[in-house]
PDB file of the backbone (N, CA, C, O) and the ligand in Angstrom, with CONECT records:
HET     ZN  A 101       1
ATOM      1  N   MET A   1     107.800  82.563  95.678  1.00  0.00           N
ATOM      2  CA  MET A   1     106.898  82.481  94.627  1.00  0.00           C
ATOM      3  C   MET A   1     105.695  81.409  95.035  1.00  0.00           C
ATOM      4  O   MET A   1     105.928  80.390  95.686  1.00  0.00           O
ATOM      5  N   SER A   2     104.589  81.724  94.637  1.00  0.00           N
ATOM      6  CA  SER A   2     103.458  80.847  94.914  1.00  0.00           C
ATOM      7  C   SER A   2     102.761  80.072  93.860  1.00  0.00           C
ATOM      8  O   SER A   2     101.611  79.632  93.891  1.00  0.00           O
ATOM      9  N   VAL A   3     103.827  79.959  92.736  1.00  0.00           N
ATOM     10  CA  VAL A   3     103.386  79.320  91.534  1.00  0.00           C
ATOM     11  C   VAL A   3     103.072  77.725  91.996  1.00  0.00           C
ATOM     12  O   VAL A   3     104.028  77.161  92.529  1.00  0.00           O
ATOM     13  N   LEU A   4     102.123  77.127  91.880  1.00  0.00           N
ATOM     14  CA  LEU A   4     102.013  75.903  92.393  1.00  0.00           C
ATOM     15  C   LEU A   4     102.196  74.755  91.281  1.00  0.00           C
ATOM     16  O   LEU A   4     101.867  74.918  90.106  1.00  0.00           O
ATOM     17  N   GLN A   5     102.751  73.595  91.785  1.00  0.00           N
ATOM     18  CA  GLN A   5     102.910  72.491  90.932  1.00  0.00           C
ATOM     19  C   GLN A   5     101.837  71.555  90.971  1.00  0.00           C
ATOM     20  O   GLN A   5     101.181  71.509  92.012  1.00  0.00           O
ATOM     21  N   PHE A   6     101.512  70.732  89.944  1.00  0.00           N
ATOM     22  CA  PHE A   6     100.478  69.655  89.903  1.00  0.00           C
ATOM     23  C   PHE A   6     100.948  68.674  91.027  1.00  0.00           C
ATOM     24  O   PHE A   6     102.124  68.333  91.151  1.00  0.00           O
ATOM     25  N   PRO A   7      99.957  68.261  91.815  1.00  0.00           N
ATOM     26  CA  PRO A   7     100.231  67.209  92.668  1.00  0.00           C
ATOM     27  C   PRO A   7     100.768  66.004  92.031  1.00  0.00           C
ATOM     28  O   PRO A   7     101.760  65.411  92.455  1.00  0.00           O
ATOM     29  N   GLU A   8     100.050  65.638  90.943  1.00  0.00           N
ATOM     30  CA  GLU A   8     100.495  64.533  90.038  1.00  0.00           C
ATOM     31  C   GLU A   8     100.404  65.283  88.716  1.00  0.00           C
ATOM     32  O   GLU A   8      99.579  66.157  88.451  1.00  0.00           O
ATOM     33  N   GLN A   9     101.381  64.811  87.913  1.00  0.00           N
ATOM     34  CA  GLN A   9     101.647  65.375  86.476  1.00  0.00           C
ATOM     35  C   GLN A   9     100.564  64.589  85.696  1.00  0.00           C
ATOM     36  O   GLN A   9     100.717  63.386  85.484  1.00  0.00           O
ATOM     37  N   PRO A  10      99.496  65.246  85.278  1.00  0.00           N
ATOM     38  CA  PRO A  10      98.591  64.683  84.238  1.00  0.00           C
ATOM     39  C   PRO A  10      99.213  64.359  83.110  1.00  0.00           C
ATOM     40  O   PRO A  10     100.105  65.141  82.781  1.00  0.00           O
ATOM     41  N   ASN A  11      98.994  63.327  82.322  1.00  0.00           N
ATOM     42  CA  ASN A  11      99.700  63.004  81.026  1.00  0.00           C
ATOM     43  C   ASN A  11      98.946  63.979  79.936  1.00  0.00           C
ATOM     44  O   ASN A  11      99.441  63.984  78.809  1.00  0.00           O
ATOM     45  N   THR A  12      98.046  64.624  80.120  1.00  0.00           N
ATOM     46  CA  THR A  12      97.558  65.577  79.092  1.00  0.00           C
ATOM     47  C   THR A  12      98.368  66.827  79.280  1.00  0.00           C
ATOM     48  O   THR A  12      98.225  67.675  78.400  1.00  0.00           O
ATOM     49  N   SER A  13      99.204  67.104  80.278  1.00  0.00           N
ATOM     50  CA  SER A  13      99.928  68.227  80.654  1.00  0.00           C
ATOM     51  C   SER A  13      98.787  69.447  80.668  1.00  0.00           C
ATOM     52  O   SER A  13      97.622  69.278  81.030  1.00  0.00           O
ATOM     53  N   GLY A  14      99.331  70.663  80.219  1.00  0.00           N
ATOM     54  CA  GLY A  14      98.530  71.978  80.288  1.00  0.00           C
ATOM     55  C   GLY A  14      97.284  71.738  79.676  1.00  0.00           C
ATOM     56  O   GLY A  14      96.319  72.346  80.138  1.00  0.00           O
ATOM     57  N   ALA A  15      97.097  70.886  78.625  1.00  0.00           N
ATOM     58  CA  ALA A  15      95.899  70.717  77.952  1.00  0.00           C
ATOM     59  C   ALA A  15      94.669  70.572  78.728  1.00  0.00           C
ATOM     60  O   ALA A  15      93.625  71.052  78.288  1.00  0.00           O
ATOM     61  N   TYR A  16      94.702  69.919  79.906  1.00  0.00           N
ATOM     62  CA  TYR A  16      93.560  69.797  80.661  1.00  0.00           C
ATOM     63  C   TYR A  16      93.020  71.126  81.156  1.00  0.00           C
ATOM     64  O   TYR A  16      91.832  71.411  81.010  1.00  0.00           O
ATOM     65  N   TYR A  17      93.849  71.903  81.716  1.00  0.00           N
ATOM     66  CA  TYR A  17      93.364  73.096  82.505  1.00  0.00           C
ATOM     67  C   TYR A  17      93.391  74.100  81.400  1.00  0.00           C
ATOM     68  O   TYR A  17      93.063  75.219  81.796  1.00  0.00           O
ATOM     69  N   GLY A  18      93.693  74.027  80.100  1.00  0.00           N
ATOM     70  CA  GLY A  18      93.956  75.090  79.169  1.00  0.00           C
ATOM     71  C   GLY A  18      95.240  75.724  79.094  1.00  0.00           C
ATOM     72  O   GLY A  18      95.981  75.712  80.076  1.00  0.00           O
ATOM     73  N   THR A  19      95.573  76.280  78.009  1.00  0.00           N
ATOM     74  CA  THR A  19      96.706  76.943  77.704  1.00  0.00           C
ATOM     75  C   THR A  19      96.550  78.283  77.001  1.00  0.00           C
ATOM     76  O   THR A  19      95.454  78.527  76.498  1.00  0.00           O
ATOM     77  N   CYS A  20      97.443  79.097  76.921  1.00  0.00           N
ATOM     78  CA  CYS A  20      97.283  80.372  76.203  1.00  0.00           C
ATOM     79  C   CYS A  20      97.078  80.152  74.614  1.00  0.00           C
ATOM     80  O   CYS A  20      97.920  79.594  73.911  1.00  0.00           O
ATOM     81  N   PRO A  21      95.968  80.612  74.188  1.00  0.00           N
ATOM     82  CA  PRO A  21      95.356  80.555  72.812  1.00  0.00           C
ATOM     83  C   PRO A  21      96.496  80.857  71.865  1.00  0.00           C
ATOM     84  O   PRO A  21      96.527  80.238  70.802  1.00  0.00           O
ATOM     85  N   LYS A  22      97.575  81.878  72.183  1.00  0.00           N
ATOM     86  CA  LYS A  22      98.449  82.393  71.346  1.00  0.00           C
ATOM     87  C   LYS A  22      99.673  81.530  71.292  1.00  0.00           C
ATOM     88  O   LYS A  22     100.192  81.310  70.198  1.00  0.00           O
ATOM     89  N   CYS A  23     100.179  81.017  72.407  1.00  0.00           N
ATOM     90  CA  CYS A  23     101.410  80.253  72.225  1.00  0.00           C
ATOM     91  C   CYS A  23     101.135  78.794  72.691  1.00  0.00           C
ATOM     92  O   CYS A  23     102.004  77.953  72.463  1.00  0.00           O
ATOM     93  N   ARG A  24     100.084  78.463  73.272  1.00  0.00           N
ATOM     94  CA  ARG A  24      99.629  77.168  73.635  1.00  0.00           C
ATOM     95  C   ARG A  24     100.505  76.869  74.705  1.00  0.00           C
ATOM     96  O   ARG A  24     100.924  75.713  74.758  1.00  0.00           O
ATOM     97  N   LYS A  25     100.825  77.582  75.465  1.00  0.00           N
ATOM     98  CA  LYS A  25     101.707  77.393  76.894  1.00  0.00           C
ATOM     99  C   LYS A  25     101.029  77.874  78.057  1.00  0.00           C
ATOM    100  O   LYS A  25     100.033  78.578  77.890  1.00  0.00           O
ATOM    101  N   SER A  26     101.446  77.582  79.278  1.00  0.00           N
ATOM    102  CA  SER A  26     101.018  77.985  80.373  1.00  0.00           C
ATOM    103  C   SER A  26     102.070  78.310  81.343  1.00  0.00           C
ATOM    104  O   SER A  26     102.865  77.390  81.534  1.00  0.00           O
ATOM    105  N   ASP A  27     102.267  79.364  81.987  1.00  0.00           N
ATOM    106  CA  ASP A  27     103.291  79.651  82.832  1.00  0.00           C
ATOM    107  C   ASP A  27     103.017  79.320  84.298  1.00  0.00           C
ATOM    108  O   ASP A  27     103.758  79.653  85.223  1.00  0.00           O
ATOM    109  N   GLY A  28     101.823  78.598  84.423  1.00  0.00           N
ATOM    110  CA  GLY A  28     101.668  77.955  85.790  1.00  0.00           C
ATOM    111  C   GLY A  28     100.265  78.558  86.448  1.00  0.00           C
ATOM    112  O   GLY A  28      99.448  79.188  85.777  1.00  0.00           O
ATOM    113  N   PHE A  29     100.138  78.318  87.626  1.00  0.00           N
ATOM    114  CA  PHE A  29      98.977  78.770  88.301  1.00  0.00           C
ATOM    115  C   PHE A  29      99.196  79.506  89.472  1.00  0.00           C
ATOM    116  O   PHE A  29     100.152  79.317  90.224  1.00  0.00           O
ATOM    117  N   LEU A  30      98.174  80.484  89.662  1.00  0.00           N
ATOM    118  CA  LEU A  30      98.171  81.319  90.548  1.00  0.00           C
ATOM    119  C   LEU A  30      96.827  81.320  91.624  1.00  0.00           C
ATOM    120  O   LEU A  30      95.689  81.269  91.158  1.00  0.00           O
ATOM    121  N   ASN A  31      96.996  81.365  92.665  1.00  0.00           N
ATOM    122  CA  ASN A  31      95.702  81.282  93.550  1.00  0.00           C
ATOM    123  C   ASN A  31      95.599  82.686  93.997  1.00  0.00           C
ATOM    124  O   ASN A  31      96.543  83.353  94.421  1.00  0.00           O
ATOM    125  N   ILE A  32      94.170  83.145  93.847  1.00  0.00           N
ATOM    126  CA  ILE A  32      93.812  84.396  94.521  1.00  0.00           C
ATOM    127  C   ILE A  32      92.593  84.104  95.438  1.00  0.00           C
ATOM    128  O   ILE A  32      91.448  83.934  95.021  1.00  0.00           O
ATOM    129  N   GLY A  33      93.000  84.063  96.801  1.00  0.00           N
ATOM    130  CA  GLY A  33      91.869  83.312  97.480  1.00  0.00           C
ATOM    131  C   GLY A  33      91.561  81.996  97.226  1.00  0.00           C
ATOM    132  O   GLY A  33      92.518  81.227  97.147  1.00  0.00           O
ATOM    133  N   ARG A  34      90.517  81.579  97.088  1.00  0.00           N
ATOM    134  CA  ARG A  34      90.265  80.206  96.519  1.00  0.00           C
ATOM    135  C   ARG A  34      90.014  80.132  94.973  1.00  0.00           C
ATOM    136  O   ARG A  34      89.449  79.205  94.394  1.00  0.00           O
ATOM    137  N   ASP A  35      90.451  81.094  94.491  1.00  0.00           N
ATOM    138  CA  ASP A  35      90.170  81.248  92.954  1.00  0.00           C
ATOM    139  C   ASP A  35      91.508  80.635  92.283  1.00  0.00           C
ATOM    140  O   ASP A  35      92.557  81.180  92.625  1.00  0.00           O
ATOM    141  N   LEU A  36      91.581  79.674  91.462  1.00  0.00           N
ATOM    142  CA  LEU A  36      92.850  79.356  90.619  1.00  0.00           C
ATOM    143  C   LEU A  36      92.718  79.716  89.308  1.00  0.00           C
ATOM    144  O   LEU A  36      91.809  79.382  88.548  1.00  0.00           O
ATOM    145  N   TRP A  37      93.827  80.534  89.031  1.00  0.00           N
ATOM    146  CA  TRP A  37      94.021  81.101  87.558  1.00  0.00           C
ATOM    147  C   TRP A  37      95.271  80.501  86.879  1.00  0.00           C
ATOM    148  O   TRP A  37      96.252  80.259  87.582  1.00  0.00           O
ATOM    149  N   SER A  38      95.293  80.278  85.720  1.00  0.00           N
ATOM    150  CA  SER A  38      96.346  80.029  84.967  1.00  0.00           C
ATOM    151  C   SER A  38      96.704  81.224  84.071  1.00  0.00           C
ATOM    152  O   SER A  38      95.802  82.022  83.815  1.00  0.00           O
ATOM    153  N   HIS A  39      97.920  81.424  83.574  1.00  0.00           N
ATOM    154  CA  HIS A  39      98.322  82.556  82.859  1.00  0.00           C
ATOM    155  C   HIS A  39      99.359  82.334  81.881  1.00  0.00           C
ATOM    156  O   HIS A  39      99.916  81.237  81.835  1.00  0.00           O
ATOM    157  N   CYS A  40      99.700  83.359  81.018  1.00  0.00           N
ATOM    158  CA  CYS A  40     100.660  83.266  80.149  1.00  0.00           C
ATOM    159  C   CYS A  40     101.433  84.730  80.330  1.00  0.00           C
ATOM    160  O   CYS A  40     100.841  85.780  80.080  1.00  0.00           O
ATOM    161  N   ASP A  41     102.779  84.699  80.779  1.00  0.00           N
ATOM    162  CA  ASP A  41     103.358  85.960  81.113  1.00  0.00           C
ATOM    163  C   ASP A  41     103.779  86.686  79.610  1.00  0.00           C
ATOM    164  O   ASP A  41     103.681  87.904  79.461  1.00  0.00           O
ATOM    165  N   GLN A  42     104.178  85.929  78.704  1.00  0.00           N
ATOM    166  CA  GLN A  42     104.420  86.511  77.327  1.00  0.00           C
ATOM    167  C   GLN A  42     103.258  87.416  76.702  1.00  0.00           C
ATOM    168  O   GLN A  42     103.391  88.584  76.337  1.00  0.00           O
ATOM    169  N   HIS A  43     102.166  86.692  76.655  1.00  0.00           N
ATOM    170  CA  HIS A  43     101.078  87.545  76.074  1.00  0.00           C
ATOM    171  C   HIS A  43     100.134  88.131  77.163  1.00  0.00           C
ATOM    172  O   HIS A  43      99.107  88.712  76.811  1.00  0.00           O
ATOM    173  N   GLN A  44     100.465  87.990  78.515  1.00  0.00           N
ATOM    174  CA  GLN A  44      99.840  88.719  79.379  1.00  0.00           C
ATOM    175  C   GLN A  44      98.230  88.290  79.440  1.00  0.00           C
ATOM    176  O   GLN A  44      97.298  89.084  79.566  1.00  0.00           O
ATOM    177  N   THR A  45      98.130  86.856  79.321  1.00  0.00           N
ATOM    178  CA  THR A  45      96.643  86.381  79.274  1.00  0.00           C
ATOM    179  C   THR A  45      96.265  85.768  80.601  1.00  0.00           C
ATOM    180  O   THR A  45      97.206  85.557  81.366  1.00  0.00           O
ATOM    181  N   LYS A  46      95.124  85.465  80.983  1.00  0.00           N
ATOM    182  CA  LYS A  46      94.820  84.726  82.084  1.00  0.00           C
ATOM    183  C   LYS A  46      93.579  83.815  81.781  1.00  0.00           C
ATOM    184  O   LYS A  46      92.874  84.052  80.799  1.00  0.00           O
ATOM    185  N   TRP A  47      93.335  82.845  82.570  1.00  0.00           N
ATOM    186  CA  TRP A  47      92.053  82.187  82.229  1.00  0.00           C
ATOM    187  C   TRP A  47      91.717  81.536  83.754  1.00  0.00           C
ATOM    188  O   TRP A  47      92.581  81.196  84.562  1.00  0.00           O
ATOM    189  N   PHE A  48      90.407  81.453  83.932  1.00  0.00           N
ATOM    190  CA  PHE A  48      90.007  80.941  85.337  1.00  0.00           C
ATOM    191  C   PHE A  48      89.890  79.390  85.168  1.00  0.00           C
ATOM    192  O   PHE A  48      89.355  78.815  84.220  1.00  0.00           O
ATOM    193  N   ILE A  49      90.537  78.766  86.351  1.00  0.00           N
ATOM    194  CA  ILE A  49      90.633  77.336  86.437  1.00  0.00           C
ATOM    195  C   ILE A  49      89.471  76.847  87.133  1.00  0.00           C
ATOM    196  O   ILE A  49      88.663  76.067  86.629  1.00  0.00           O
ATOM    197  N   GLY A  50      89.386  77.397  88.499  1.00  0.00           N
ATOM    198  CA  GLY A  50      88.216  76.920  89.357  1.00  0.00           C
ATOM    199  C   GLY A  50      88.570  77.261  90.597  1.00  0.00           C
ATOM    200  O   GLY A  50      89.543  77.948  90.908  1.00  0.00           O
ATOM    201  N   LYS A  51      87.677  76.717  91.395  1.00  0.00           N
ATOM    202  CA  LYS A  51      87.816  77.174  92.851  1.00  0.00           C
ATOM    203  C   LYS A  51      88.236  75.796  93.777  1.00  0.00           C
ATOM    204  O   LYS A  51      87.758  74.687  93.539  1.00  0.00           O
ATOM    205  N   ASN A  52      89.102  76.035  94.748  1.00  0.00           N
ATOM    206  CA  ASN A  52      89.393  75.161  95.867  1.00  0.00           C
ATOM    207  C   ASN A  52      90.063  73.708  95.140  1.00  0.00           C
ATOM    208  O   ASN A  52      89.841  72.572  95.557  1.00  0.00           O
ATOM    209  N   LEU A  53      90.816  74.011  94.113  1.00  0.00           N
ATOM    210  CA  LEU A  53      91.356  72.876  93.540  1.00  0.00           C
ATOM    211  C   LEU A  53      92.549  72.241  94.155  1.00  0.00           C
ATOM    212  O   LEU A  53      92.736  71.025  94.102  1.00  0.00           O
ATOM    213  N   PHE A  54      93.291  73.009  94.693  1.00  0.00           N
ATOM    214  CA  PHE A  54      94.557  72.700  95.424  1.00  0.00           C
ATOM    215  C   PHE A  54      94.563  73.100  96.960  1.00  0.00           C
ATOM    216  O   PHE A  54      94.446  74.243  97.403  1.00  0.00           O
ATOM    217  N   SER A  55      94.711  72.008  97.631  1.00  0.00           N
ATOM    218  CA  SER A  55      94.824  72.246  99.266  1.00  0.00           C
ATOM    219  C   SER A  55      96.071  73.095  99.551  1.00  0.00           C
ATOM    220  O   SER A  55      96.113  73.623 100.662  1.00  0.00           O
ATOM    221  N   ASP A  56      96.996  73.281  98.786  1.00  0.00           N
ATOM    222  CA  ASP A  56      98.003  74.054  99.044  1.00  0.00           C
ATOM    223  C   ASP A  56      97.798  75.352  99.310  1.00  0.00           C
ATOM    224  O   ASP A  56      98.569  75.990 100.028  1.00  0.00           O
ATOM    225  N   SER A  57      96.726  75.870  98.749  1.00  0.00           N
ATOM    226  CA  SER A  57      96.309  77.368  98.970  1.00  0.00           C
ATOM    227  C   SER A  57      96.003  77.686 100.434  1.00  0.00           C
ATOM    228  O   SER A  57      95.973  78.836 100.873  1.00  0.00           O
ATOM    229  N   GLU A  58      95.813  76.749 101.050  1.00  0.00           N
ATOM    230  CA  GLU A  58      95.533  76.914 102.606  1.00  0.00           C
ATOM    231  C   GLU A  58      96.965  77.511 103.329  1.00  0.00           C
ATOM    232  O   GLU A  58      96.971  78.238 104.323  1.00  0.00           O
ATOM    233  N   GLN A  59      98.090  77.065 102.645  1.00  0.00           N
ATOM    234  CA  GLN A  59      99.339  77.606 103.219  1.00  0.00           C
ATOM    235  C   GLN A  59      99.626  78.890 102.705  1.00  0.00           C
ATOM    236  O   GLN A  59     100.608  79.489 103.143  1.00  0.00           O
ATOM    237  N   GLU A  60      98.898  79.403 101.825  1.00  0.00           N
ATOM    238  CA  GLU A  60      99.398  80.889 101.298  1.00  0.00           C
ATOM    239  C   GLU A  60      98.631  81.815 102.364  1.00  0.00           C
ATOM    240  O   GLU A  60      97.866  81.413 103.241  1.00  0.00           O
ATOM    241  N   THR A  61      98.968  83.016 102.121  1.00  0.00           N
ATOM    242  CA  THR A  61      98.565  84.064 102.958  1.00  0.00           C
ATOM    243  C   THR A  61      97.891  85.181 102.006  1.00  0.00           C
ATOM    244  O   THR A  61      98.018  85.187 100.782  1.00  0.00           O
ATOM    245  N   TRP A  62      97.214  86.052 102.695  1.00  0.00           N
ATOM    246  CA  TRP A  62      96.682  87.139 101.980  1.00  0.00           C
ATOM    247  C   TRP A  62      97.586  88.048 101.243  1.00  0.00           C
ATOM    248  O   TRP A  62      97.177  88.675 100.265  1.00  0.00           O
ATOM    249  N   SER A  63      98.882  88.150 101.705  1.00  0.00           N
ATOM    250  CA  SER A  63      99.804  88.973 100.887  1.00  0.00           C
ATOM    251  C   SER A  63     100.302  88.254  99.636  1.00  0.00           C
ATOM    252  O   SER A  63     100.751  88.886  98.679  1.00  0.00           O
ATOM    253  N   ASP A  64     100.208  86.796  99.659  1.00  0.00           N
ATOM    254  CA  ASP A  64     100.452  85.905  98.443  1.00  0.00           C
ATOM    255  C   ASP A  64      99.265  86.357  97.527  1.00  0.00           C
ATOM    256  O   ASP A  64      99.605  86.967  96.513  1.00  0.00           O
ATOM    257  N   TRP A  65      98.114  86.182  97.696  1.00  0.00           N
ATOM    258  CA  TRP A  65      97.108  86.567  97.002  1.00  0.00           C
ATOM    259  C   TRP A  65      96.830  87.967  96.631  1.00  0.00           C
ATOM    260  O   TRP A  65      96.094  88.225  95.678  1.00  0.00           O
ATOM    261  N   GLN A  66      97.338  88.796  97.281  1.00  0.00           N
ATOM    262  CA  GLN A  66      97.256  90.190  96.951  1.00  0.00           C
ATOM    263  C   GLN A  66      98.387  90.313  95.825  1.00  0.00           C
ATOM    264  O   GLN A  66      98.137  90.975  94.818  1.00  0.00           O
ATOM    265  N   ARG A  67      99.495  89.752  95.965  1.00  0.00           N
ATOM    266  CA  ARG A  67     100.642  90.019  94.818  1.00  0.00           C
ATOM    267  C   ARG A  67     100.141  89.183  93.614  1.00  0.00           C
ATOM    268  O   ARG A  67     100.281  89.653  92.485  1.00  0.00           O
ATOM    269  N   ASN A  68      99.574  87.989  93.785  1.00  0.00           N
ATOM    270  CA  ASN A  68      98.984  87.291  92.672  1.00  0.00           C
ATOM    271  C   ASN A  68      97.898  88.216  91.891  1.00  0.00           C
ATOM    272  O   ASN A  68      97.880  88.250  90.661  1.00  0.00           O
ATOM    273  N   GLY A  69      97.105  88.871  92.594  1.00  0.00           N
ATOM    274  CA  GLY A  69      96.126  89.534  92.143  1.00  0.00           C
ATOM    275  C   GLY A  69      96.650  90.740  91.349  1.00  0.00           C
ATOM    276  O   GLY A  69      96.184  90.994  90.238  1.00  0.00           O
ATOM    277  N   GLU A  70      97.609  91.482  91.908  1.00  0.00           N
ATOM    278  CA  GLU A  70      98.230  92.562  91.299  1.00  0.00           C
ATOM    279  C   GLU A  70      98.885  92.166  90.070  1.00  0.00           C
ATOM    280  O   GLU A  70      98.915  92.960  89.130  1.00  0.00           O
ATOM    281  N   LYS A  71      99.478  90.878  89.969  1.00  0.00           N
ATOM    282  CA  LYS A  71     100.174  90.457  88.743  1.00  0.00           C
ATOM    283  C   LYS A  71      99.202  90.322  87.684  1.00  0.00           C
ATOM    284  O   LYS A  71      99.451  90.815  86.584  1.00  0.00           O
ATOM    285  N   LEU A  72      98.106  89.700  87.901  1.00  0.00           N
ATOM    286  CA  LEU A  72      97.113  89.214  86.917  1.00  0.00           C
ATOM    287  C   LEU A  72      96.214  90.403  86.646  1.00  0.00           C
ATOM    288  O   LEU A  72      95.482  90.412  85.656  1.00  0.00           O
ATOM    289  N   GLU A  73      96.262  91.540  87.625  1.00  0.00           N
ATOM    290  CA  GLU A  73      95.171  92.673  87.322  1.00  0.00           C
ATOM    291  C   GLU A  73      95.216  93.132  85.842  1.00  0.00           C
ATOM    292  O   GLU A  73      94.188  93.401  85.222  1.00  0.00           O
ATOM    293  N   ASN A  74      96.410  93.207  85.329  1.00  0.00           N
ATOM    294  CA  ASN A  74      96.539  93.982  84.038  1.00  0.00           C
ATOM    295  C   ASN A  74      96.658  92.785  82.930  1.00  0.00           C
ATOM    296  O   ASN A  74      96.983  93.104  81.786  1.00  0.00           O
ATOM    297  N   TYR A  75      96.432  91.566  83.207  1.00  0.00           N
ATOM    298  CA  TYR A  75      96.379  90.633  82.191  1.00  0.00           C
ATOM    299  C   TYR A  75      94.991  90.400  81.555  1.00  0.00           C
ATOM    300  O   TYR A  75      93.993  90.602  82.247  1.00  0.00           O
ATOM    301  N   THR A  76      94.886  90.036  80.430  1.00  0.00           N
ATOM    302  CA  THR A  76      93.499  89.976  79.719  1.00  0.00           C
ATOM    303  C   THR A  76      92.979  88.606  79.918  1.00  0.00           C
ATOM    304  O   THR A  76      93.677  87.620  79.682  1.00  0.00           O
ATOM    305  N   GLU A  77      91.793  88.531  80.337  1.00  0.00           N
ATOM    306  CA  GLU A  77      91.262  87.320  80.577  1.00  0.00           C
ATOM    307  C   GLU A  77      90.645  86.739  79.201  1.00  0.00           C
ATOM    308  O   GLU A  77      89.830  87.377  78.535  1.00  0.00           O
ATOM    309  N   ILE A  78      91.109  85.497  78.862  1.00  0.00           N
ATOM    310  CA  ILE A  78      90.763  84.872  77.699  1.00  0.00           C
ATOM    311  C   ILE A  78      90.251  83.633  77.684  1.00  0.00           C
ATOM    312  O   ILE A  78      90.292  83.004  78.741  1.00  0.00           O
ATOM    313  N   GLU A  79      89.667  83.019  76.512  1.00  0.00           N
ATOM    314  CA  GLU A  79      89.247  81.637  76.626  1.00  0.00           C
ATOM    315  C   GLU A  79      90.544  80.742  76.160  1.00  0.00           C
ATOM    316  O   GLU A  79      91.138  80.829  75.085  1.00  0.00           O
ATOM    317  N   PRO A  80      90.809  79.896  77.211  1.00  0.00           N
ATOM    318  CA  PRO A  80      91.939  79.022  76.974  1.00  0.00           C
ATOM    319  C   PRO A  80      91.941  78.141  75.854  1.00  0.00           C
ATOM    320  O   PRO A  80      90.869  77.911  75.293  1.00  0.00           O
ATOM    321  N   TYR A  81      92.995  77.619  75.452  1.00  0.00           N
ATOM    322  CA  TYR A  81      92.939  76.544  74.381  1.00  0.00           C
ATOM    323  C   TYR A  81      93.415  75.239  75.019  1.00  0.00           C
ATOM    324  O   TYR A  81      94.358  75.082  75.795  1.00  0.00           O
ATOM    325  N   TYR A  82      92.379  74.146  74.421  1.00  0.00           N
ATOM    326  CA  TYR A  82      92.525  72.925  75.089  1.00  0.00           C
ATOM    327  C   TYR A  82      92.939  71.723  74.193  1.00  0.00           C
ATOM    328  O   TYR A  82      92.682  70.551  74.469  1.00  0.00           O
ATOM    329  N   GLY A  83      93.643  72.168  73.033  1.00  0.00           N
ATOM    330  CA  GLY A  83      94.097  71.155  72.342  1.00  0.00           C
ATOM    331  C   GLY A  83      95.241  70.363  72.615  1.00  0.00           C
ATOM    332  O   GLY A  83      96.001  70.692  73.527  1.00  0.00           O
ATOM    333  N   LYS A  84      95.478  69.202  71.820  1.00  0.00           N
ATOM    334  CA  LYS A  84      96.336  68.287  72.298  1.00  0.00           C
ATOM    335  C   LYS A  84      97.921  68.716  72.233  1.00  0.00           C
ATOM    336  O   LYS A  84      98.795  68.188  72.920  1.00  0.00           O
ATOM    337  N   GLU A  85      98.135  69.793  71.262  1.00  0.00           N
ATOM    338  CA  GLU A  85      99.572  70.235  70.902  1.00  0.00           C
ATOM    339  C   GLU A  85      99.894  71.149  71.959  1.00  0.00           C
ATOM    340  O   GLU A  85     100.759  71.984  71.696  1.00  0.00           O
ATOM    341  N   ALA A  86      99.356  71.164  73.142  1.00  0.00           N
ATOM    342  CA  ALA A  86      99.657  72.331  74.104  1.00  0.00           C
ATOM    343  C   ALA A  86     101.189  72.163  74.588  1.00  0.00           C
ATOM    344  O   ALA A  86     101.692  71.077  74.876  1.00  0.00           O
ATOM    345  N   GLY A  87     101.835  73.379  74.629  1.00  0.00           N
ATOM    346  CA  GLY A  87     103.259  73.376  74.971  1.00  0.00           C
ATOM    347  C   GLY A  87     104.259  72.976  74.112  1.00  0.00           C
ATOM    348  O   GLY A  87     105.412  72.945  74.541  1.00  0.00           O
ATOM    349  N   ASN A  88     103.983  72.617  72.798  1.00  0.00           N
ATOM    350  CA  ASN A  88     104.875  72.073  71.826  1.00  0.00           C
ATOM    351  C   ASN A  88     104.949  73.000  70.592  1.00  0.00           C
ATOM    352  O   ASN A  88     105.460  72.616  69.540  1.00  0.00           O
ATOM    353  N   VAL A  89     104.482  74.095  70.736  1.00  0.00           N
ATOM    354  CA  VAL A  89     104.552  75.169  69.646  1.00  0.00           C
ATOM    355  C   VAL A  89     105.805  76.056  69.781  1.00  0.00           C
ATOM    356  O   VAL A  89     106.006  76.968  68.978  1.00  0.00           O
TER     357      VAL A  89
HETATM  358 ZN    ZN A 101     101.012  83.076  75.379  1.00  0.00          ZN2+
END
């Protein structure tokens, strides 16, 4: 698996990077090349986080990125939720 963990756990949890607006959760992060996405598997939503955020991505391979890309290909890109109650619904 190439789901990355936070190097340090921010006290705002997923709210900082946004969460699924439907369930207010996140199923982690996926790198596709230098692009970092977060996603919700239950609702098949995804939202863009940014580029070059985690140096761990240097250890990933093209096959990882291709697999991540195929996973998110069918997900719907949405505007994430940034509220405080993330993950507690
Ligand atoms: Zn969701």
